[in-house]
C-alpha positions in Angstrom: -42.1 -29.6 -14.7 -43.6 -27.3 -12.2 -43.0 -29.8 -9.5 -39.2 -30.0 -10.3 -39.0 -26.2 -10.4 -40.8 -25.9 -7.0 -38.5 -28.6 -5.5 -35.4 -26.7 -6.7 -36.6 -23.5 -5.2 -37.5 -25.2 -1.9 -34.1 -26.9 -1.8 -32.3 -23.5 -2.4 -34.3 -21.8 0.3 -33.5 -24.7 2.8 -29.8 -24.3 2.1 -29.7 -20.5 2.4 -29.2 -20.5 6.2 -26.1 -22.7 5.8 -24.4 -20.1 3.6 -25.2 -17.3 6.1 -23.9 -19.1 9.2 -20.2 -18.8 8.2 -20.6 -15.0 7.6 -22.3 -14.5 10.9 -19.6 -16.3 12.8 -16.7 -14.2 11.4 -15.7 -11.1 13.2 -13.9 -8.3 11.2 -10.2 -8.9 10.9 -9.2 -5.5 12.3 -11.6 -5.6 15.3 -9.6 -4.9 18.5 -6.3 -4.4 16.6 -4.1 -1.4 15.9 -2.6 -0.3 12.6 0.7 1.4 12.8 1.8 3.9 10.1 5.6 4.2 10.0 7.1 7.4 8.7 10.7 8.4 8.3 10.3 12.0 9.5 9.0 14.0 12.5 8.1 17.2 10.7 6.8 18.6 7.5 3.9 17.8 5.3 4.5 14.1 5.2 3.8 13.5 8.9 0.8 15.9 8.7 -0.6 13.9 5.9 0.1 10.6 7.7 -1.7 11.9 10.9 -4.7 13.0 8.8 -4.9 9.6 7.2 -4.5 7.9 10.6 -7.3 10.0 12.1 -9.8 8.9 9.5 -8.7 5.5 8.2 -10.0 3.4 11.1 -13.6 4.6 10.5 -13.5 3.0 7.0 -12.2 -0.4 7.9 -14.3 -3.2 9.2 -13.8 -3.5 13.0 -12.7 0.1 13.3 -9.1 -0.4 14.4 -7.0 2.1 16.1 -4.5 3.8 13.8 -1.2 5.2 15.2 1.6 7.1 13.5 5.1 6.1 14.6 8.1 8.1 13.3 11.2 6.0 12.5 14.0 8.3 11.7 17.1 7.7 9.7 18.3 7.8 6.1 15.6 9.9 4.6 12.9 7.3 5.0 15.2 4.4 4.2 15.3 3.0 7.8 11.5 2.9 8.0 11.3 1.4 4.5 13.8 -1.3 5.4 11.9 -2.1 8.6 8.6 -2.5 6.8 10.1 -4.6 4.0 12.3 -6.8 6.1 11.2 -6.9 9.7 7.5 -6.1 10.1 5.1 -9.0 9.9 3.2 -9.2 6.6 -0.2 -9.1 8.4 -1.6 -5.8 7.1 -1.2 -4.0 10.4 1.8 -2.0 9.4 1.7 0.7 6.7 4.6 2.8 5.4 4.2 6.6 4.7 7.2 6.8 2.5 8.7 9.7 0.6 8.3 8.8 -3.1 12.1 9.4 -3.5 12.9 6.1 -1.9 12.5 4.6 -5.4 15.3 6.9 -6.5 17.5 5.7 -3.6 17.0 2.2 -4.8 17.7 3.1 -8.4 21.0 4.9 -7.7 22.0 2.1 -5.2 22.2 4.1 -2.0 24.1 2.3 0.7 21.6 0.9 3.3 18.7 0.3 0.9 17.5 -3.2 1.7 14.1 -3.2 0.0 12.7 -3.5 -3.5 10.2 -0.8 -4.2 8.5 -2.9 -6.9 7.5 -5.5 -4.3 5.6 -3.0 -2.0 1.9 -3.1 -2.4 1.1 0.6 -3.0 -2.3 1.8 -1.7 -2.3 5.4 -2.8 -1.0 8.8 -2.3 -2.0 11.6 0.1 -0.8 14.3 -2.3 -0.4 15.1 -6.0 3.3 14.5 -6.1 4.2 11.5 -8.2 7.4 9.8 -9.2 8.2 9.4 -12.9 11.8 8.7 -13.8 12.7 8.7 -17.5 15.9 7.6 -19.2 16.8 9.5 -22.4 19.3 8.5 -25.0 22.7 10.1 -25.0 22.6 13.5 -26.8 19.0 14.2 -26.0 18.5 17.8 -25.2 15.7 20.3 -25.0 17.6 22.4 -27.6 17.6 19.7 -30.2 14.7 19.1 -32.6 12.1 16.9 -31.0 12.6 13.2 -31.4 10.8 10.6 -29.6 12.8 9.7 -26.4 13.3 6.1 -25.5 12.0 6.2 -21.9 11.3 3.6 -19.3 9.3 5.0 -16.4 10.1 3.7 -13.0 6.8 3.0 -11.5 6.4 1.3 -8.1 4.6 -1.9 -8.9 3.8 -5.1 -7.2 3.4 -8.2 -9.2 2.3 -10.1 -6.1 1.9 -9.1 -2.5 5.3 -9.7 -1.0 5.4 -7.8 2.2 3.2 -5.2 3.8 1.3 -2.5 2.2 2.6 1.0 1.8 1.1 4.4 1.6 2.8 7.5 0.2 
């Protein structure tokens, strides 16, 4: 019994270097690469937040990639959102600093929207502003006695990673 146990331990110790070799051989994915944060504005708090994130993000990713902010103007963030969703490679090197209202643009079917907000992979937010759309039944008013509204929040979700990741 002791002999079998000792044999198992020795076999495990002999195989340990085999497991470590594959991890030693891999270099971090982001090493020597640059991440681009696309934003649909050149001024205001959104670009300031994107630049602050860009300044610090590379320090916390393996390989310490360079992080650049690139404005892509047009259509109140719609051009940048379309580019990330339809054109940019889905390799994790392009992020979108989008205004949360791009979800509203999709909801009200603004011309030029060529993305599906639900298929973005949302990483987080740089601020406390959030998006919460609710649909109330006809006749609902703040003056009426309270009745439970039938609401359906529009929350950006991703059932599966479709395209690139997005930051708001």
